[in-house]
N, C-alpha and C positions, 0 to 999 in steps of 0.2 A: 504494500499499499504506499502510496505517496504522501508525503506529509505536506501541510501548508507551509507556504513561505510567509515571512514576516507581512509583506505586503497584502497578501490574500488574508491573512488573519485579521488585519486592521480593515480591509473592505467588509469583511464579513461582521466584524463588531460594529462598524458604522452602519451597516444595513439594517440591524436589528433581527425582526422577524422576516423581513423580505429576502427572497433569493437573490443571489449576487451572480451577476453576468460578467463573464470574461470573454476576450477575444483573443483568438491566436493571430499574431500580427503577421505571419507567414501565409496562412491560408485563408484569413478572414472568417475563420469558423468561430460562432459564439457557442458558448458553454454556460450551463447554469449550475452554480454550486447550491445544493440543498442540503439541510441538516439529514442524516441517515433516516431518523424518525418520519420526518415528512415525506421523503422518498418512498419509504416502505408503505406508509398509507397510500400514497398516489398508486404505486404498483399493485397493492391489494385491490383497490377500486377498479382499476384497469382489468385486472384478471377477473372480478366479479362481473363486469360488464361483458367480458368476452364469453363466459360461461353461460350467461343469459341469453346470448345470441341465437343458439338453435331454437329455443323455446319461443323467442320473439318471431322468428322466422315462420314457425308453426302457426302462431296465432295470426300472422299477417297472411299466410295462405288461407286460414279459414274465413279471413274478413275480406277476401275477393282479390288478393294480390296475384293469385293464380290464374287470373282471367286472362285469357289471350289478348284482351285489350290493353293490359298493363305491360306487355311485353316490351314495349317502347322505353320503359324505365330502366330495362336490364342493361342498357348501354351506360348508365350511370353507376353500375355495380362494379367495384374495383377488383373483385374476386374473378371475374370473367374476362 
């Protein structure tokens, strides 16, 4: 595990409860530093949502989403 630099620690302390954004000057990629407990909660929520997806699709099918007239919306589905 990498440890924080003094500059990063100072940014985190100054941000309080807010996440800290860092940029890689070579790639211009932005990163966000979150406390581990916050990250773990977000990850758990995302996993819960992913687990509910098959049930939601079943309900959508029962509500008419399987109707052939709805096929035009399939182009919006990133899984296809």
